[in-house]
FIKOLBA-909042 format. One record per residue (C-alpha): residue in one letter; y, z, x. Coordinates in steps of 0.1 Angstrom, whole numbers, plus 5000, padded with zeros to 4 digits. Layout:
BEGIN
aYZX ...
This chain:
BEGIN
m519249525062 f518949485025 k515949305011 l515349174976 r511749084981 q509448884959 s505949024958 f503648804979 r501448734949 s502948804915 l506148794896 r504649064873 n504349304903 w507749214917 r509749514928 l512749584950 r510849624983 s513349745008 f513850015033 l516550125008 e513850304990 t515550644993 s519150704998 a520051054987 p518451355004 v514951424993 e514351744972 r513552014997 l510052154991 s509652255027 a510352625021 r506552635022 y506652535059 r507352775086 s508252665121 t507352865152 s510052715174 v513852715170 l515852395167 p519052345186 k522252345167 e522852025147 t524551755166 t527251555148 s529251245157 s532251475163 i530351625193 h529051315209 k531251015216 v530450655226 g529850645264 d528551005266 r525451065287 i522851275269 h519551375284 g519251055304 y520650835276 v523950655272 l525350665237 q526450305230 r527450325193 v527850565164 e528350445128 d528450625095 v526650435067 p527950615036 e526050405011 l522750535026 c524050885034 l523350855071 t524850835105 a523250585130 y523250635168 s522350345192 l521450455227 q519750335258 h517850535283 e519350465317 k516350515340 s513650345319 g515750095299 a514250205266 q516350145235 h516650415209 l517950425173 h518550775158 i519250815121 s520851145113 r520251235076 d519851535054 d516151475049 m513551725061 n510851465062 n511551365098 a510151045112 f509350905147 a508250555158 v507750365190 s507449985188 l506649725214 r506949355214 t503349225217 t502948845217 p499448715216 t498448385232 d495048335215 d493048445184 t491048715201 g493048995184 v493949165217 a497049325203 h495149465173 i492249585193 l494549745218 e496349925190 h492950085181 l492150165217 t495450335225 l494450595199 c491050655214 g492050895241 s494850935267 q495451105301 k496751435286 y494351425256 p491051275270 v489051325239 r487351075216 d489850935190 p492651195193 f494651005167 m492051055139 k491551415150 m495351485148 i495351365112 y493251675105 r495351905127 s498651825112 l500751845080 s501951485085 t503351295055 f502550965072 m500450875103 n499450525112 a499650235137 m500249875128 t499949535145 g502449265133 p502648905143 d504648985174 y504949365176 t502849685175 i504449995160 y503250355160 p505050565133 f504650915118 s506551165097 t506351535089 q508451815075 n507352065101 q509152075134 k506252225154 d504051945139 y506651685148 e506551795185 n502751795185 l502451455171 l505151305193 r503451435224 v500151285214 y501750955203 v503750885234 d500750975257 a498450755236 v500850455238 f501850475274 s498950655291 p495750555272 l492350575288 l491250235275 n487650315281 e485250025281 s482950205257 d485850245232 f486549875236 r482949805225 q483150045196 e486549945183 g486649575193 w483349405195 r479949435212 l476449295213 e473949555202 y470349565190 e470249575152 e467849875156 l469450065183 e466250185200 n464149875194 k464549605220 l462549375199 s465049375171 p467649095171 l470949135189 v473949135165 f477749155167 k479249495159 g482749655161 v485349805139 v487949535142 f485349265141 n484149385107 e487649455095 m488749105102 k485548955086 g486649125054 v490248985058 f488848635063 s486848655031 n489948695010 s491448364999 a495048494996 q494748635032 i493348305044 y496248115029 f498948355040 r497748365076 e497247985078 l500847945065 f502148115096 r499947945120 s500847605106 v504547645102 f504947765138 p502247565157 m503947585191 n504747955197 t503048295194 y502748285156 a500148005159 n497848285171 e496048535149 s497348865161 g494749055140 g491948855155 d489748575141 p486048705140 l485048375155 s487348435185 i487248815189 p483948795209 f485748595236 l487948895245 t487049095276 h487849455283 q489849345314 q492049115294 l492849395271 v493749625300 e496049355314 f497649305280 h498549675279 r499949655315 k502049355305 h503549485272 y503349865271 h506349975291 p509450165280 s511649865291 n509849665263 a509949955238 k512150055209 f512150435200 y513250555166 t513950905153 y515051005118 g515851305097 n517651635101 f516251735135 p519251705160 l519851415182 d519851635214 f516451775205 n514851435201 l516451285232 s515551585254 l511951575242 l511451205249 n513251215282 n511251505296 l507951395282 l508051035291 l511050835299 s512351015330 k509050905347 y509650535343 e511850285362 r513650015343 n512149665347 e513649385326 d510549165333 f508549355307 k511149255281 t511848905291 q508248795295 s507548885258 i510548705244 v509648475215 k511348135218 n512547965186 h510147705174 p511647355177 l512647235143 w510746945128 q512446625120 t509946545092 s507946765069 q504246835077 t501246855054 k498047055058 q494947115037 i492547415042 e489547555024 c488647905010 p485748064992 p485648024954 d486548344935 p484048434908 l486448694894 a489348444889 p489548234857 f488847864856 p486447764884 d488047424884 r491547564888 q491447764921 a493547544943 t496847664958 a499847464969 s503247564983 i506147445004 s507447675032 f510747635049 v511747775083 l515147925080 e517648145098 n516848385127 i516148735113 t518648885138 n521548735117 a521849025093 y524448875069 e522548545065 m519348735059 f521148925032 i522248595016 l518748455019 s517348775002 v519748724973 l518848354971 s515148444971 s515648674942 l517848424923 l515248154927 t512048334919 r512648674902 g512348714865 q511648484836 n515148324838 s514848214874 p514547844882 f511147854897 y509748074869 e510847824844 t509547514863 l506347654879 i505147964861 a506147874825 s504847524829 g501247654826 i500147434855 g498847734875 n498148114872 d500748264895 y503048224924 s501148134957 p500548404983 g503648455004 t506148334977 g509648454985 l511548535017 m509448645047 d511448815075 f508948945100 t508848655123 k511748565146 q512648265124 s512448365087 i510448165062 f510848095025 s507747995006 i507347884970 g504247744953 l501547794927 s497947924928 g495247864902 i495947494898 h493847184895 e493346994928 q494946684912 d498146884905 i498946964941 d501346674945 k502846754911 v503647104924 y505346974955 n507446734933 i508447014909 i509547234938 m511946984953 e513246874919 t513947244911 f516047284943 r517946964934 k518747094899 v519847424912 v522347254936 e523547034908 n523747284879 g524247614898 f522847964891 k523548134857 p526348394861 e524148664844 q521448604870 l523848674899 e525148974880 a521649104876 t520849054913 l523949244924 h523049524900 l519649544915 i521149584949 e523349864937 i520550054921 s518150004949 i520550184972 k520650484950 h516950494938 q514850744957 t511150694966 k508850854991 n509150855029 f512450675034 g512450735072 v509150545078 n510050275053 l513350225071 i511850155106 i508949945092 n511549715076 l514149725104 n511649675132 p510949295130 m514649215135 w515249495161 n512149365179 h514049045186 d517149245197 g519049215164 d521549485155 p519749745133 i522849935124 h524649625111 a521649545090 l522049885073 q525649825063 v524849685028 n528349735015 q529849515042 h527449235033 m528149274996 n531849265001 r531648955023 l529448784997 q531848864969 e534748734990 e532948414998 l532248364960 r535948414952 r536848144977 n534047904968 k532247934934 r529547704947 y528947914978 l525347994969 e524547644957 e525647504990 k523447755008 v520447624987 k521347274998 h521647365034 y518447575037 f516147375014 l517247025005 n518546935039 n515847125058 s513146905073 h511147195088 r508947235058 l505247275055 l503347135025 l500247355025 s497347325001 m494047514998 k490947424979 p487847624972 s484647514989 s481247634977 d479947645012 f482947805028 t481148135034 k478047965045 k480047765071 r481648085084 e478248245087 e476747945104 s479647945129 e479148315136 n475448255141 i476047965165 l478548185184 l476048475185 k473248235196 s475348095224 k476148455237 v472548565235 e471048255252 k473148325283 l471848675287 s469548765316 d466949035314 f469349255333 d472049185307 r469749275278 e468749595295 l472349675301 i473149615264 f470349845254 k471550125277 q475150075266 g474150105230 i472250425237 e475150565257 l477650485230 a475550655204 e475250965226 k478950965231 q479550935194 n477151225188 s478451445216 t480351765209 e483751775225 d486152045235 l489151975213 s491252275225 v493352035246 l494751885213 p497752075197 t497352195162 l499052385134 n497752715122 v496852705086 y497653075082 e500953075101 d502352735092 i501652725054 s503252975031 r501553165004 d504753194984 l505053054948 t507352754946 t508752674912 t510052354897 n513452344880 i512552224845 d513352314810 n511352234778 l513352144748 v512751984714 v515051694705 d514651544670 n511251704667 v510151554700 p509251764731 v511551674760 q511051804795 v514351824814 a514551834852 p518051874866 q517851714901 p519951564928 t519051214917 n522051034933 k523450934899 v520250774887 s518650874854 y514750874851 f513150824818 r509450874807 a507950854773 l504250944768 f502550854735 k499351044732 i496550854714 d493851064696 h490350974708 q489150944673 e492050734659 i491850414680 p488750204672 e486350144700 h486749764700 l490449804707 r490250044737 p489449774763 y492649594753 l494849904759 p495449814796 l496349454786 f498849604761 c500449784790 e500449474812 v502449264788 i504549504767 t507649504789 h507649124794 l507749004757 g510448934732 t511449134702 r512549064666 n516048964677 k515648864713 s513448624732 h511348734761 k513848564785 d516848754769 m514949084772 d514049014808 q517748944816 e518849264798 i516249464817 s517449334850 l521149394842 r520749754830 t517649904847 g515649914879 g512649784860 l510349894832 s506749994835 a503850084812 s500450224821 v497450374805 h497550754807 i494150924813 a494351294822 e491351514824 h491951864811 h492752104839 s490252364826 l487752214802 i485151984816 g484751664796 d488051704777 y490851464784 e494051314771 q494650944767 g497750754758 v500350524772 i503250634795 f506450424797 s508750474827 s512150334839 y515250434857 s518950324855 l522350414869 e523850704848 k526350464833 n523450254819 l521350524804 e522250444768 a521650074774 m518250154789 l517250364760 n518350084736 i516049854754 w513150094749 s514050134713 q513849754708 i510449744725 f509050044705 n510349914671 e510649534673 i508149404699 k506749064690 f503448974705 d503448624690 e507048534699 d505748284725 r502048234727 d502248024759 h504248294776 l501848564766 l498848364779 q500748304812 m501248684816 i497548734811 k496748474837 i499048634862 a497448974855 s493948824859 s494948654892 d496348984905 q493349194895 a490948944911 q492748964944 n492849344942 v489049364942 s488749214976 q491649424990 s490549754974 g486849714968 h486050074976 q488350194947 f486549964923 a483150074936 m484050444931 t485550384897 r482450194886 a480050444901 a481750734882 s481950544849 s478750684834 l479451054843 s482051134817 d483950974788 a487250994808 a485650824838 n484150554815 f487550494799 r489150474834 e486650204844 i487450014812 c491150024820 r491250004858 g487949874869 l485749564870 s485449574832 f489149504830 v488949234856 s486149064836 l488149094803 l491248934818 k489148654832 n487548584799 i490748594780 s492548364805 e489848094801 t490448064763 e493147844748 n493348044715 i494648394719 d495248464682 e492448724682 v494048894713 i497448894696 e496049054665 k494449334686 l497649394705 k499449434672 q496849684660 i497149884692 s500949904688 k500350084655 f498250354673 v500550384702 f504050394688 r503650704667 k506550944670 q504451254661 n502451194693 l505451134716 r506851354744 c509651254767 a510951354801 l514451334817 n515351374854 a519051354861 e522051514878 p522751854864 s526251764854 t524951474832 i522151664813 r524151744782 t525451394777 s522051244785 l520351464759 n522851344733 l521750984742 y518151094740 e518651224705 k520350904694 f517450704708 l514750924692 k516450894658 t515850514661 l512050584660 p510550614626 d509150954616 a505550994607 s504750924570 l501650944548 n501250564554 d500850634591 k497750834587 v494550664598 e490950744593 k489050904621 v486450694638 n483350794655 i483650734693 s480250734709 n480050964739 c479250814772 a475550824778 l474851004810 n472650744826 p473950724861 i474150364874 q472850214906 e474149864906 h475049584930 q477949364919 v477349044939 l480548904953 p481248654981 f482648905006 a481748915043 c481349295041 n480449565016 f482249824996 i480150114985 g481050404961 k479050704950 a480050964924 q478851304912 m480351514884 c481451864894 v484152094880 p487752084865 f490952164884 t491252534876 h487652614883 e487352824915 a484852574930 y487352284927 s489452394957 k486252454977 l484852114969 l488251954978 v488152115013 a484552015016 s485451655010 k487951655039 l485451845061 l482851585054 s485251295060 s486551415093 k483551575110 f480651365097 l481351055077 h483950905101 r481550925129 e478550795111 i480250515090 r483050395112 e482250485148 k478450425146 g478250195116 g481249975124 a482749995090 y486549985088 g486550315069 g484550565050 g484750915036 a484651155007 a487151264981 l487451474949 s489151314919 d491751494897 g489051514871 g486551684894 i484251394904 f483051414940 l483251064956 h481750894986 y482950554998 s482850295026 y485250015032 r484549675048 d481149795057 p478449585074 n475749835063 i474249955030 e471150165036 k472650335067 t475750425047 l473850565017 e471750765041 a474950895057 f476151015023 e472951205018 k472851345053 g476451445051 i476051685022 k473051845039 w475051875071 a477852055051 s475352295035 d474552445069 t477452655082 n476052625118 n477252255119 y480952325118 t483352585131 k486152785116 q488552555133 d486852255117 l487352425083 n491052505090 e491652145099 a490152035066 k492552265049 l495452115067 t494451775056 v494351895020 f497852045023 q499151705034 e498651594999 v499151934981 d502552004997 k503851645001 p507551584995 i508351504958 n511451294951 p513951414926 g513051144901 d509351264901 q509951634900 g508051794871 m505551514865 r502651734873 q503551954844 f504651664821 q501551434826 y498751684834 g499852014820 i499452194853 s501952474856 d503552594888 e501352914885 m498152704882 y499152494912 h500052814931 q496652954924 h495052634936 r496952654969 l495853014974 r492252924967 i492452644993 l493852885019 d491053135012 v488052895014 n485453005040 k482452845055 q480053015032 d482052885002 i481552525015 a477852565019 e477452714985 v479452454965 v477852164984 s474352304977 h475052374941 y477152084929 l476051804953 i472551864966 s471152014935 n472851764913 s470651464907 q473051294883 y475051044904 g476150684902 v476250424930 t477950094931 l477849824958 l480349534959 g479249274984 p477148964991 e473548904982 c471149115002 s467449205003 v468149575001 t468949544964 s467249224953 n463849364962 n464349714949 p463849774911 k466050084913 w469049854917 k470549664889 v471949334904 i474849184886 r475748824894 n478648604880 n480548924871 v478648994839 i479749344832 n477849534806 
């Protein structure tokens, strides 16, 4: 099922989002992994035929899909009725998933809360939260569970076969035999509890992980808009209900209702099972049959009662207006309205029509030459596309939405008129031939391009249509859809234009949705929550209050209790992880006086290019440094001396898979305080287009014109500003940690300037100005410091057979770049070192929950303490902070981490607390300094968690990037791995005591609403209206 998806927010961030994210086999790094069990001999389609009975299954269909290098098997389990899709592929990163159709009938979030509770203990594994505990007992490359609008899916992936069996056993028992304890319901869903647990005189408040999670979701304007779109376009079926749960409805859910929802939906007859990778079909089927499916009887009622009926199509369009909180980070307070038109389209089970709609979505919205870019984005009416823009194919009937955000309220009707007029012009004038060619090229390259975790991405994207009994194998057959489209175009040149007329102009099921900011939106939500709380509390008897008190104490005791975890399977860090050195196949050459790293790899006939221009710290003036990330944001979207920005965009789409530029900040692996800064440019293309791709880069490096179209440049800045503002509410913990670390080192300070709240503030300020001449001049100056050949190094990842030819093309490209001359020399400037005055600040933002970050400077990568601190961060997260911040505190997440530059970080995410969380950070490091608080098994689990990242699969296109970008050799990395394996309990205690407890230099940042904790405390610097100093 090929998808050319528009990003839900921004054209600038558009990418080919598809399960076609990997097609050739992933580079095998799993020689490091040893398996203690022996796999059966590989099964092939020549052994099993359609109609065969295999371990309780009937094989219904076998199809080779050569464009994706896989063979697909469709089966059904005879006794239980479960459906099964097996994807056989030469990929050692094997994946499993089980998905169930879960259709909510209200806004209580029952499906979402049930997803949490299934992972809180099961019949075979009756321990508290075995899912989270298995994360630390595994080498998984992916573990999660997700609730969709009408499904719940539980996927994982791993390279280790023993690990695969362990995880599968835990997953299937969790899904089909959960304990569903009432105490877990109160912890994960919602509960009334005394604000001060042991004080009956303190007020009763709402608590719960999902409750707080969804409060955070409903404080984000993009999320509010996106979710209301679904509710309003399908008001008469299950999509009118909030599957995640509305915080104002969650407290109406009872534990018994949740148990009944599980009984009604969680049965193999209503399930889809998925296996992927190079583990044999027989092995997977035998395991599932023996563990689970042979114990169930087929019952079609479980499947039929969850069927989602098609929504009746409207005869006339509908209009709806909603409100959202104003965003202080977004530019133009008077331009924060959003408007869009959304159309209900074809059923997602129609694979070919969904392919066509995906192509149409790309043609209509992608790139600077698309019709809607020209009429909406380039018009300057708004900042960016509206949330949800593009084709959405995760409801039974698909939706296409198009609109603008960041507009004046009086322009809402204008946007609606522009949208319909654009459709009429497309039907009348047709698509430009080069647009269609570019789209078909993107399909071709997306099939070949390899990114991480193909197996999990595959099922996540296939699942919505399979959930409604569509044919997942037919959806994979991209070549068939391509051939049919090309045949239709040969027969009828207006084929696509007629589809536009049918799906949009002649479609009366369209929703005109607008959203306006309201200054009292947050206040109204709080008042509604308080009214709900008051209504609950007023009904309580003395007995009820006493019960709530006792239940609170009992839950806290349960959370603090020590459990026997021996029932849970685990890998052995000493048996399942190798101590052998693994080397990367790279060569270092010099081409036209430029260092070039060459990595011969099985890239599936795709060539990967990187160019890194180092910038000397003392060359670029300090007043230009904040503009470096803006330079990267716009550089690949502008025109050149001989081509307009639209011509360049067309050429990029025709010849590459996209261009990117980003600020490069790499702390030295051995010298504390030293770092490299610069700009890294990246792209990939089909082998046949490598020369064309390099020519594009040559034009950008030599002929870029920042003043080619001022209006276009300003629009790019507005889009970037809009994106960054939304990112803060989605990833506030990252911004909090980055800000907290910013006063600890020059590198961390520069990272905050480039990727933190400072950059958000800069973009907002620039977007609000009408004259960007000063900005253009600064970008021109920056280009002189960036594009200096003597500071350039390049990398090439390509098929071995093409290396020689590719290097010849690299040489030709490099010769187009001017050599350094005396005129290029610049005077050194004095860069003031970052003053080590750790910050403790509160960035006041209109969120329903808090994001907290704390940072302490420690040691560089090669220091012997680095690996110990890395293990300590995982130990703290799993054995202390998860319990204190999530289970007890009710935050959606919290933990500790160690940055590449050696900064130790604490964080919390969507957190209702402040003081309790900061106390947990302090108590945690004291806890870790006492070896009596944790066992050797606890330590080994922390090591396993570290190795999930250390030994993760690396795609062929990314091989060698550790060496290229950070200068970390295979030997350095090997020593790092050995140090991790050798960490002991005493090591943890010593490094925590020395680098964390004894280190009084730390920064703290809080992102969240006004609160008395900070406003009445002189130690806190409270920043309002996003005034970043």
